[in-house]
C-alpha positions as CSV (number, residue, x, y, z in Angstrom):
1,M,0.0,0.0,0.0
2,R,1.1,3.6,-0.6
3,S,0.5,6.8,1.2
4,E,0.1,10.2,-0.5
5,E,2.5,11.8,2.0
6,I,6.0,12.8,0.9
7,L,8.6,10.9,2.9
8,L,11.4,13.3,3.9
9,I,14.5,11.6,5.2
10,G,16.9,13.8,7.2
11,S,16.4,16.4,9.8
12,G,19.3,18.8,9.2
13,P,19.4,22.2,7.5
14,M,18.7,20.8,4.0
15,A,15.7,18.8,5.2
16,V,14.4,22.0,6.9
17,D,14.7,23.8,3.5
18,Y,12.8,21.0,1.8
19,W,10.1,21.0,4.4
20,H,9.4,24.7,3.9
21,V,9.0,24.2,0.2
22,L,6.8,21.1,0.6
23,H,4.6,22.9,3.1
24,A,4.2,25.9,0.7
25,L,3.2,23.5,-2.0
26,G,0.5,22.1,0.3
27,R,1.9,18.6,0.6
28,D,1.7,16.4,3.7
29,V,5.2,15.5,4.8
30,L,6.4,12.7,7.0
31,T,9.9,13.5,8.2
32,I,12.3,10.9,9.6
33,G,15.5,11.9,11.5
34,R,18.2,9.9,13.2
35,S,18.9,11.4,16.7
36,E,16.4,12.9,19.0
37,A,18.5,16.0,19.2
38,A,18.4,16.5,15.4
39,A,14.7,15.7,15.3
40,Q,14.0,18.3,18.0
41,S,16.0,20.9,16.2
42,F,13.9,20.2,13.1
43,R,10.7,20.6,15.1
44,D,11.9,23.9,16.6
45,K,12.7,25.3,13.1
46,T,9.6,24.1,11.3
47,G,6.9,23.6,14.0
48,A,6.3,20.2,12.3
49,A,6.6,16.7,13.5
50,C,9.8,14.7,13.0
51,V,10.1,11.0,13.9
52,A,13.5,10.2,15.5
53,G,15.3,6.8,15.3
54,G,16.3,6.6,11.7
55,I,14.9,5.2,8.5
56,E,15.5,1.5,9.4
57,A,13.4,1.7,12.6
58,Y,10.7,3.5,10.7
59,L,10.5,0.9,7.9
60,E,10.4,-1.9,10.4
61,G,7.4,-0.4,12.2
62,V,5.0,0.5,9.3
63,D,2.9,-1.3,6.7
64,V,2.0,1.7,4.5
65,I,4.7,4.0,3.2
66,P,4.7,7.0,0.8
67,A,5.2,6.3,-2.9
68,S,7.7,9.2,-3.2
69,A,10.6,10.4,-1.0
70,I,13.2,13.1,-0.7
71,V,16.5,12.0,0.8
72,A,18.5,14.8,2.5
73,V,21.0,12.9,4.6
74,G,24.8,13.1,4.7
75,V,26.7,12.2,1.6
76,E,28.1,9.0,3.1
77,Q,24.5,7.8,3.8
78,L,22.8,8.7,0.5
79,A,23.1,5.5,-1.4
80,R,22.4,3.3,1.5
81,V,19.2,5.1,2.5
82,A,18.0,5.3,-1.2
83,R,18.6,1.5,-1.5
84,L,16.5,0.8,1.7
85,L,13.7,2.9,0.3
86,L,13.7,1.2,-3.1
87,D,13.8,-2.2,-1.6
88,R,10.8,-1.4,0.6
89,G,8.8,-0.2,-2.4
90,V,9.3,3.6,-2.8
91,R,9.5,4.1,-6.6
92,R,10.2,7.8,-7.0
93,L,13.1,9.4,-5.2
94,L,14.7,12.9,-5.2
95,L,18.2,12.2,-3.8
96,E,20.5,15.0,-2.6
97,K,23.7,15.4,-4.6
98,P,25.9,13.7,-5.5
99,G,23.8,10.6,-4.7
100,A,26.7,8.4,-3.4
101,L,30.2,8.6,-2.0
102,T,31.7,6.4,-4.7
103,E,31.1,5.5,-8.3
104,G,30.6,1.9,-7.2
105,E,27.8,2.8,-4.8
106,L,26.2,4.9,-7.5
107,A,26.5,2.2,-10.1
108,A,24.9,-0.4,-7.8
109,L,22.1,2.0,-7.0
110,T,21.5,2.7,-10.7
111,R,21.3,-1.0,-11.4
112,R,18.8,-1.6,-8.6
113,A,16.6,1.3,-9.6
114,A,16.5,-0.1,-13.2
115,E,15.6,-3.6,-11.9
116,L,12.7,-2.1,-9.9
117,D,11.6,0.3,-12.7
118,A,12.1,3.2,-10.1
119,E,12.6,6.8,-10.9
120,V,15.5,8.3,-9.0
121,F,16.9,11.8,-9.6
122,I,19.9,13.7,-8.2
123,A,19.0,17.1,-6.7
124,Y,21.0,19.7,-8.5
125,N,19.0,22.8,-7.6
126,R,21.1,25.2,-9.6
127,R,19.3,23.9,-12.7
128,F,16.2,25.5,-11.3
129,Y,17.5,28.9,-10.4
130,A,15.6,31.8,-11.9
131,S,18.8,32.8,-13.5
132,T,19.1,29.4,-15.2
133,V,15.5,29.5,-16.4
134,A,16.1,32.9,-18.0
135,A,19.4,31.8,-19.5
136,R,17.9,28.7,-21.1
137,D,15.4,30.8,-22.9
138,L,18.1,33.1,-24.2
139,I,20.3,30.2,-25.3
140,A,17.4,28.6,-27.1
141,E,16.7,32.0,-28.9
142,E,20.3,32.0,-30.2
143,G,20.5,28.3,-31.3
144,G,22.6,26.9,-28.4
145,V,25.8,27.6,-26.5
146,R,28.8,28.4,-28.7
147,S,31.3,28.2,-25.8
148,I,31.3,28.2,-22.0
149,A,33.7,28.8,-19.2
150,F,33.3,28.0,-15.6
151,E,35.1,28.3,-12.3
152,F,34.5,26.1,-9.2
153,T,37.0,27.6,-6.7
154,E,36.2,26.4,-3.1
155,W,37.1,28.3,0.1
156,S,39.5,25.8,1.6
157,H,40.1,28.0,4.7
158,V,36.4,27.4,5.6
159,I,36.0,23.8,4.4
160,E,39.0,22.5,6.4
161,G,37.2,23.3,9.7
162,I,33.9,21.8,8.7
163,P,33.3,18.4,10.4
164,K,32.4,15.7,7.9
165,A,32.3,11.9,7.8
166,E,35.4,10.1,6.6
167,G,35.9,10.3,2.8
168,V,33.5,13.2,2.2
169,K,36.1,16.0,2.1
170,S,38.6,14.0,0.0
171,R,35.9,13.8,-2.6
172,W,34.7,17.4,-2.2
173,L,34.8,18.2,-5.9
174,I,32.1,15.5,-6.6
175,G,30.2,16.2,-3.4
176,N,30.0,20.0,-3.8
177,S,31.8,21.6,-6.8
178,T,29.6,19.6,-9.2
179,H,26.9,22.1,-8.5
180,V,28.8,24.3,-10.9
181,I,30.1,21.7,-13.3
182,D,26.6,20.1,-13.6
183,L,25.1,23.5,-14.4
184,A,27.7,24.1,-17.1
185,F,27.2,20.7,-18.8
186,H,23.4,21.0,-18.4
187,L,23.5,24.3,-20.4
188,A,26.1,23.3,-23.0
189,G,26.0,19.5,-23.2
190,A,28.1,16.7,-21.8
191,P,31.8,16.4,-22.9
192,S,32.6,14.4,-26.0
193,E,36.3,15.1,-25.6
194,M,38.3,16.7,-22.7
195,C,41.8,17.5,-21.5
196,N,42.4,17.9,-17.8
197,F,45.2,19.2,-15.6
198,T,45.6,19.2,-11.9
199,A,48.3,20.4,-9.4
200,G,48.9,20.8,-5.7
201,G,46.8,19.3,-3.0
202,L,45.4,20.0,0.5
203,A,45.5,18.1,3.7
204,W,41.8,17.4,3.4
205,H,41.8,17.0,-0.4
206,P,45.1,15.4,-1.4
207,A,44.2,14.7,-5.0
208,A,44.6,18.3,-6.1
209,S,44.0,22.0,-5.2
210,V,44.4,23.6,-8.7
211,F,42.3,22.5,-11.7
212,A,42.3,23.5,-15.3
213,G,41.0,21.9,-18.5
214,A,39.1,22.3,-21.8
215,G,37.1,20.3,-24.3
216,R,34.2,20.0,-26.6
217,T,30.6,19.0,-25.7
218,E,28.2,16.7,-27.5
219,Q,26.3,19.8,-28.7
220,G,29.5,21.2,-30.3
221,A,30.2,23.9,-27.7
222,L,33.8,24.4,-26.6
223,F,34.3,24.6,-22.9
224,S,37.1,25.6,-20.5
225,Y,37.3,25.6,-16.7
226,Q,39.7,26.5,-13.9
227,A,39.7,26.5,-10.1
228,N,42.3,27.1,-7.4
229,W,41.3,26.1,-3.9
230,A,44.5,27.5,-2.5
231,S,43.7,31.0,-3.8
232,P,40.8,33.4,-3.5
233,G,37.9,32.9,-6.0
234,R,34.3,32.1,-6.4
235,W,31.9,30.0,-8.4
236,G,30.9,31.4,-11.8
237,V,29.8,30.4,-15.3
238,E,30.0,32.4,-18.5
239,V,28.1,31.4,-21.6
240,M,29.0,32.8,-25.0
241,L,26.3,33.3,-27.6
242,P,26.3,35.0,-31.0
243,T,24.9,38.3,-29.8
244,R,25.7,38.3,-26.1
245,R,27.6,36.9,-23.2
246,L,25.7,35.5,-20.2
247,I,27.5,35.8,-16.8
248,F,26.4,33.8,-13.7
249,R,28.4,35.4,-10.9
250,P,26.9,34.8,-8.4
251,L,25.0,31.9,-9.9
252,E,21.7,33.3,-8.5
253,A,22.0,36.4,-10.8
254,L,22.3,36.8,-14.6
255,Q,24.3,39.5,-16.2
256,V,24.4,40.2,-19.9
257,V,27.0,41.8,-22.1
258,P,25.8,42.6,-25.6
259,I,27.9,42.2,-28.7
260,G,29.9,45.3,-29.4
261,G,29.9,46.3,-25.7
262,V,31.8,45.6,-22.5
263,A,29.4,46.8,-19.8
264,T,27.3,44.3,-18.0
265,T,23.6,44.7,-17.4
266,T,21.9,42.7,-14.7
267,L,18.9,41.0,-16.2
268,E,15.5,41.2,-14.4
269,I,14.5,37.6,-13.6
270,D,11.5,36.1,-11.9
271,D,13.3,35.1,-8.7
272,G,10.6,35.6,-6.1
273,V,10.6,32.0,-4.9
274,D,14.4,31.9,-5.0
275,K,14.3,34.7,-2.4
276,Q,11.6,33.2,-0.3
277,F,13.1,29.7,-0.2
278,K,16.6,28.2,-0.8
279,P,17.3,29.2,-4.4
280,G,16.2,26.7,-7.0
281,L,14.6,24.4,-4.4
282,Y,10.9,25.4,-5.0
283,R,11.0,24.9,-8.8
284,Q,13.0,21.7,-8.4
285,V,10.6,20.1,-5.9
286,E,7.6,21.4,-7.9
287,A,9.0,19.6,-11.0
288,F,9.7,16.4,-9.1
289,L,6.2,16.3,-7.6
290,A,4.5,17.1,-11.0
291,R,6.7,14.5,-12.8
292,R,8.2,17.1,-15.1
293,D,11.4,15.3,-15.3
294,D,13.1,16.8,-18.4
295,L,15.3,19.2,-16.3
296,L,16.0,16.8,-13.4
297,C,19.2,14.8,-13.3
298,P,18.5,11.0,-13.5
299,L,20.8,8.4,-12.0
300,T,22.0,7.4,-15.4
301,E,23.1,10.9,-16.2
302,Q,24.9,11.3,-12.9
303,L,26.7,7.9,-13.4
304,R,27.8,9.0,-16.9
305,N,29.1,12.4,-15.5
306,W,30.9,10.7,-12.6
307,A,33.7,9.7,-15.0
308,F,34.1,13.3,-16.1
309,Y,34.1,14.5,-12.5
310,K,36.9,12.1,-11.6
311,R,39.0,13.2,-14.5
312,I,38.5,16.9,-13.6
313,A,39.4,16.2,-9.9
314,G,42.3,13.9,-10.6
315,Y,40.7,11.2,-8.5
316,P,41.9,7.6,-8.7
317,E,39.7,5.1,-10.5
318,E,38.2,3.6,-7.4
319,V,36.5,6.9,-6.3
C-alpha cells in the first residue's frame, strides 16, 4: 500500500529547507530523522513533527509507506538510504547530490533502480535557479551555446574546519563543486572530448587543489574551466552566444554583455521563490512532484558524468 504523503529523510538544515517548500506546495510531509536532538532541532525550526530513530526503525514499524521520497542525509548515507527505500517499495526518489560517496555505490544504486523500474533523480537545484531558467530561454533563442567557461573555486580555509564523515572532504569536488560543473554541462552538453590538468593538494583534499581543462561537448560547444582552492575565488559560469555573453556570478544572478559592448547589465528575472526559499529548491521540488522530469538529473546521467568529474578532480579510478 502507498500513502500520498511525501517521505522526507533527514532532519538537518537541508531537510528544513525541503520541508518549507513542501509545506508551501500544500503537501503532507512525514519527516524521519536519526537522533532525538536533530529531530527536536527540526521541530523547533519548522513547527512540524519529526520521527527520530532513523529510517531503518521507521521501515520496520509500518505497513503503509509513501510512494515518493526526498533523501537529504549526509553524503556517506545517501546511497544506503536510497537503496533501503527502493527495496521497501518507494518508486520515486529525489536524492541529494551527489547521490553516493563512490562510483561503485552509484552504479549499484542505478542498477537496482532499473531492476525495480524506479525513478531516481539527483537534486542539482542550480538547474532550477531563476537565472538558469532565463538563460535557457536566451540560449534557445540563439541556437545553443557556442562556448562556455566555468570556475568552481572552493574556500578551503572554511572547508577545512567543517566536520564531515570520513571520505567526504577528500571527494569534495564531486560532493560539492559539481553544483557548478553540472550546471555548465546542463547548459552546454556533456563532454565528448576533454583534456584535464591538476596540481597541488590540500591536507583534506590530497588529489589536487588547482584544476584546469578544456574540451568540446556533444552539442558542439567548446568549454574551459579552472579553479584554485588555495587562492581566492568564487563560483561562476560564462556562456558565449552569437549576440551576447551571459554571466552567472553569483550563480543566482544573470548579467548580460551585448555584442559590441563591455558593460554588464543585470537581467531582471522572476526570482521571487528563490528569495523566499533556498534558491532553486521550489522549482525543483515542484517539477519532481509534478513529474516534469526533463530538467532533473536521473541516476544514469549522474553515473555518466561521474567519470568526467573524476578526471577533472584527478581522483583515482576507485573513487
